[in-house]
C-alpha positions as CSV (number, residue, x, y, z in Angstrom):
1,M,156.9,-286.5,4.8
2,T,158.4,-283.9,2.5
3,D,158.0,-286.1,-0.5
4,T,156.6,-284.2,-3.6
5,F,154.1,-287.1,-3.9
6,T,152.6,-286.2,-0.6
7,F,152.6,-282.4,-1.4
8,P,152.2,-282.2,-5.2
9,D,151.2,-278.5,-5.2
10,F,154.5,-277.4,-3.5
11,K,156.3,-277.0,-6.9
12,I,153.4,-275.1,-8.4
13,A,153.2,-272.7,-5.5
14,K,156.9,-272.1,-5.6
15,S,156.9,-271.4,-9.3
16,M,154.0,-269.0,-9.0
17,S,155.6,-266.9,-6.3
18,T,156.7,-264.2,-8.8
19,P,154.0,-261.6,-9.4
20,H,152.8,-261.2,-13.0
21,K,153.8,-258.0,-14.7
22,N,151.4,-256.5,-17.2
23,K,152.9,-255.3,-20.5
24,T,150.1,-252.8,-21.2
25,F,150.4,-251.3,-17.7
26,A,154.2,-251.1,-18.1
27,T,153.8,-249.3,-21.4
28,F,151.2,-247.0,-19.8
29,L,153.6,-246.2,-17.0
30,A,156.4,-245.4,-19.5
31,V,154.1,-242.9,-21.3
32,I,152.7,-241.2,-18.2
33,L,155.5,-241.4,-15.6
34,G,158.4,-242.7,-17.7
35,G,160.4,-239.5,-17.3
36,L,160.7,-240.5,-13.6
37,G,161.6,-244.1,-14.4
38,V,158.4,-245.6,-12.8
39,H,158.1,-248.2,-15.6
40,R,161.6,-249.4,-15.0
41,F,161.0,-249.7,-11.2
42,Y,157.8,-251.6,-12.0
43,L,159.5,-254.1,-14.3
44,R,163.0,-254.4,-12.7
45,G,162.7,-253.4,-9.1
46,P,163.7,-250.3,-7.1
47,L,167.4,-250.4,-7.8
48,D,167.3,-250.4,-11.6
49,K,170.2,-248.2,-12.8
50,L,168.4,-246.8,-15.8
51,G,165.3,-246.0,-13.7
52,L,167.5,-244.2,-11.2
53,M,169.0,-242.2,-14.1
54,H,165.5,-241.2,-15.2
55,L,164.8,-240.1,-11.6
56,C,168.0,-238.1,-11.5
57,S,166.6,-235.8,-14.2
58,L,164.7,-234.0,-11.5
59,P,167.7,-232.9,-9.4
60,I,169.6,-232.1,-12.5
61,A,166.8,-229.8,-13.6
62,G,166.8,-228.3,-10.1
63,M,170.6,-227.7,-10.4
64,V,170.1,-225.9,-13.7
65,Y,167.4,-223.8,-12.2
66,G,169.6,-223.0,-9.2
67,L,172.8,-222.4,-11.0
68,A,171.4,-220.4,-13.9
69,P,168.2,-218.7,-12.8
70,E,168.4,-216.3,-15.8
71,A,168.4,-219.1,-18.3
72,D,165.5,-219.8,-20.6
73,G,162.8,-222.0,-19.0
74,F,163.3,-224.5,-21.8
75,F,166.9,-225.2,-20.6
76,K,165.7,-225.6,-17.1
77,L,163.3,-228.3,-18.1
78,L,165.5,-229.9,-20.7
79,P,166.8,-232.8,-18.5
80,I,163.2,-233.8,-17.7
81,T,162.2,-233.5,-21.4
82,I,165.1,-235.7,-22.5
83,S,164.2,-238.2,-19.9
84,Y,160.6,-238.3,-21.2
85,I,161.7,-238.7,-24.8
86,V,163.8,-241.7,-23.8
87,A,160.8,-243.1,-21.9
88,F,158.6,-242.7,-25.0
89,I,161.1,-244.8,-26.9
90,E,161.2,-247.4,-24.1
91,A,157.3,-247.4,-24.2
92,L,157.4,-248.2,-27.9
93,V,159.9,-251.0,-27.4
94,L,157.9,-252.5,-24.5
95,G,154.7,-252.3,-26.5
96,V,155.9,-253.9,-29.7
97,T,157.8,-256.7,-27.9
98,A,156.1,-260.1,-28.5
99,D,154.1,-261.4,-25.5
100,E,156.2,-264.6,-25.4
101,K,159.5,-262.6,-25.3
102,F,158.1,-260.2,-22.6
103,D,156.9,-263.1,-20.5
104,A,160.3,-264.8,-20.8
105,Q,162.1,-261.6,-19.7
106,F,159.8,-260.3,-17.0
107,N,157.3,-263.1,-16.0
108,A,159.5,-266.2,-16.0
109,G,158.1,-267.5,-12.7
110,S,154.6,-266.1,-12.7
111,G,152.8,-269.0,-14.3
112,Q,150.7,-266.7,-16.4
113,A,150.9,-265.7,-20.0
114,S,150.5,-262.1,-21.3
115,Q,147.7,-261.3,-23.8
116,S,147.9,-257.9,-25.5
117,R,144.6,-256.3,-26.3
118,W,143.5,-253.4,-28.5
119,I,144.2,-250.9,-25.7
120,L,147.9,-251.5,-26.2
121,A,147.6,-250.5,-29.9
122,V,145.9,-247.3,-28.9
123,L,148.5,-246.6,-26.3
124,L,151.3,-247.1,-28.9
125,V,149.7,-244.7,-31.4
126,T,149.3,-242.2,-28.6
127,T,152.9,-242.6,-27.6
128,M,154.0,-242.1,-31.2
129,I,152.0,-238.9,-31.5
130,I,153.1,-237.4,-28.1
131,G,156.7,-238.6,-28.5
132,S,157.2,-237.3,-32.0
133,V,155.7,-233.9,-31.2
134,T,157.9,-233.7,-28.1
135,L,161.0,-234.7,-30.0
136,I,160.5,-232.4,-33.0
137,G,159.5,-229.5,-30.8
138,T,162.6,-230.0,-28.6
139,I,164.9,-230.1,-31.6
140,A,163.2,-227.0,-33.1
141,R,163.4,-225.0,-29.8
142,V,167.1,-226.0,-29.3
143,F,168.0,-224.7,-32.7
144,D,165.9,-221.6,-32.2
145,L,167.7,-220.8,-28.9
146,L,171.2,-221.7,-30.1
147,Y,171.2,-220.0,-33.5
148,T,168.8,-217.1,-33.3
149,G,168.8,-216.4,-29.5
150,G,165.2,-217.2,-29.2
151,A,163.9,-214.8,-31.9
152,Y,161.1,-217.1,-32.8
153,G,159.6,-217.6,-29.4
């Protein structure tokens, strides 16, 4: 009675038990909430080590705020800023990954194939703009604070 000839759809149902993960949505999460590791939790589950490291940027920023209340606000937000810069890089890597490679890594048992659309290209351009402005601004502010004592801002 448990012969696969009698129940031919059993193999198909078992192989499609993994939910399909959308590459565009994962990239969007990396851009918007990537500093908190939400994209890593979406793709790899709630115990992803790098996602937890992203999430730890919040308590680290709180510790900087609590231990050095007289410090410049930039330094208080620096752990979160660094986490977001890393998330922007991860968003770019996710977005430019070929659909077949993304499916092999994250959608092995879903039974569906990813199809990137034009919105992913717009999202990648937006990520490049926001990420590069954030990175260049962070570098400029660090050098300003370290070498001039904040004389330029």
